[in-house]
Backbone bond lengths (Angstrom), bond angles and torsions (degrees), N, CA, C in turn:
res aa  C-N    CA-C-N  psi(-1)  N-CA   C-N-CA  omega(-1)  CA-C   N-CA-C  phi
1 M - - - 1.499 - - 1.497 107.99 -
2 Q 1.338 113.41 130.65 1.479 118.41 -178.85 1.529 109.41 -85.52
3 R 1.300 115.17 142.91 1.436 120.26 178.91 1.512 110.15 -71.08
4 F 1.363 118.19 149.54 1.429 121.32 -179.92 1.543 112.68 -71.63
5 F 1.302 117.62 -31.59 1.466 119.87 -176.42 1.523 109.67 -87.02
6 N 1.359 114.86 79.66 1.441 118.64 171.22 1.540 108.25 -82.86
7 M 1.267 119.33 179.78 1.464 122.95 -173.37 1.535 111.88 -64.34
8 F 1.330 117.75 -30.42 1.482 119.06 175.65 1.508 111.40 -60.17
9 N 1.345 116.15 -44.32 1.480 119.84 -178.70 1.520 111.35 -71.00
10 V 1.298 117.56 -36.11 1.495 121.17 179.85 1.519 109.09 -64.66
11 I 1.321 116.37 -49.49 1.475 121.29 -177.46 1.523 109.26 -68.70
12 G 1.299 118.01 -37.97 1.504 120.61 178.21 1.523 110.04 -65.06
13 S 1.335 117.50 -39.56 1.481 118.62 177.60 1.511 111.34 -66.07
14 L 1.284 117.98 -41.76 1.476 122.14 176.63 1.489 113.05 -61.43
15 L 1.343 117.52 -39.00 1.450 121.62 175.24 1.504 113.23 -65.76
16 L 1.302 115.91 -35.27 1.483 119.60 177.44 1.529 111.12 -69.40
17 V 1.319 115.97 -36.24 1.488 119.76 175.87 1.517 110.30 -65.29
18 I 1.323 115.99 -44.44 1.477 119.88 178.60 1.552 109.54 -62.58
19 A 1.341 117.51 -43.06 1.491 119.71 176.30 1.532 112.02 -59.49
20 A 1.337 115.36 -43.24 1.483 116.86 177.72 1.509 113.09 -61.09
21 L 1.353 115.32 -42.09 1.474 119.21 176.46 1.493 110.68 -63.17
22 G 1.282 118.22 -35.64 1.491 122.07 177.01 1.482 112.07 -66.49
23 F 1.301 118.76 -41.92 1.473 121.26 177.99 1.514 112.28 -64.48
24 V 1.386 114.21 -44.04 1.460 118.48 -177.43 1.536 111.91 -66.81
25 S 1.339 116.13 -38.42 1.456 119.04 -177.12 1.536 113.77 -89.83
26 G 1.330 116.84 4.53 1.460 120.18 -179.44 1.509 112.10 71.56
27 G 1.317 118.29 24.31 1.426 123.27 179.13 1.528 115.38 89.87
28 K 1.288 116.82 -4.07 1.476 121.21 -178.75 1.540 112.19 -66.36
29 W 1.315 115.86 -36.31 1.449 121.17 -174.60 1.526 113.84 -70.07
30 I 1.344 116.23 -27.68 1.459 119.58 -177.25 1.498 113.59 -113.64
31 A 1.341 118.09 10.63 1.469 121.02 178.42 1.522 110.12 -71.47
32 E 1.305 117.03 141.00 1.455 121.23 176.67 1.535 108.93 -82.80
33 T 1.300 114.99 159.28 1.447 119.93 -178.31 1.513 110.67 -59.42
34 G 1.312 118.27 130.10 1.456 121.75 177.40 1.481 114.40 86.55
35 T 1.331 121.01 0.11 1.469 122.84 178.27 1.520 110.49 -112.50
36 K 1.296 116.08 155.26 1.496 120.21 176.08 1.504 108.48 -79.03
37 P 1.378 114.18 139.10 1.499 116.94 176.05 1.506 112.22 -65.60
38 S 1.297 117.16 140.63 1.483 118.91 177.69 1.555 106.86 -148.66
39 K 1.317 115.77 149.60 1.429 121.17 178.21 1.539 112.25 -74.45
40 E 1.326 118.27 -15.93 1.493 120.05 178.04 1.511 109.20 -63.08
41 T 1.328 119.72 -32.54 1.461 122.55 178.47 1.513 109.83 -61.60
42 A 1.337 117.12 -42.89 1.454 121.94 -179.35 1.551 109.07 -63.59
43 I 1.322 118.07 -34.00 1.455 120.50 178.36 1.504 111.47 -66.90
44 V 1.342 116.52 -36.89 1.482 120.11 176.27 1.535 109.97 -64.62
45 Y 1.303 116.51 -44.37 1.493 119.46 177.90 1.512 110.92 -63.12
46 L 1.310 118.36 -37.23 1.445 121.98 177.52 1.497 111.74 -63.01
47 G 1.340 115.41 -47.25 1.464 119.54 178.23 1.510 113.27 -62.29
48 A 1.360 116.25 -41.20 1.479 119.09 179.08 1.505 110.62 -67.27
49 G 1.318 118.04 -37.36 1.474 119.65 177.67 1.494 112.60 -64.86
50 L 1.320 116.29 -42.03 1.463 119.13 178.73 1.511 112.80 -66.05
51 L 1.352 115.99 -38.84 1.452 118.66 175.88 1.535 111.60 -63.92
52 M 1.304 118.07 -41.77 1.461 121.54 178.96 1.543 110.36 -63.29
53 L 1.336 116.76 -41.06 1.454 119.64 179.84 1.548 110.36 -66.45
54 A 1.348 117.43 -38.75 1.456 120.63 177.68 1.515 110.30 -64.77
55 N 1.336 115.88 -41.44 1.475 119.95 178.49 1.543 110.51 -64.18
56 G 1.307 117.02 -40.30 1.461 121.05 178.96 1.540 110.05 -64.71
57 Y 1.283 115.50 -41.54 1.499 120.12 -179.21 1.533 108.66 -62.80
58 M 1.326 117.32 -49.33 1.440 120.67 179.87 1.525 111.79 -63.61
59 S 1.320 118.37 -40.66 1.445 122.24 177.99 1.518 110.03 -61.14
60 H 1.338 118.31 -40.31 1.440 122.41 179.40 1.567 112.01 -66.12
61 K 1.334 114.60 -42.98 1.461 119.34 178.92 1.527 111.80 -64.75
62 V 1.346 117.49 -40.64 1.471 119.59 -179.66 1.520 110.66 -68.61
63 S 1.322 118.29 -37.14 1.455 120.36 179.82 1.536 112.12 -69.39
64 Q 1.355 116.34 -30.80 1.443 119.45 176.46 1.490 110.59 -70.34
65 R 1.339 117.67 -37.15 1.422 121.27 -178.57 1.533 112.54 -67.72
66 S 1.320 116.74 -33.37 1.456 119.35 -178.85 1.539 113.66 -80.43
67 N 1.334 117.13 -11.38 1.491 119.16 -179.95 1.473 110.20 -84.25
């Protein structure tokens, strides 16, 4: 039996945590050096995290079906 937390889910969860920290700090926590902090960056991390979680979910379902 394959575990549910494959790397897609782990990375997606980490991206969601980073996005949450970005929203809470107003973008200061995830700003790159020399750029102005913005909440739009947190939205990008949120979208990437959700896509990774969706990919992990689909990957898990397909691997269960083939077993």
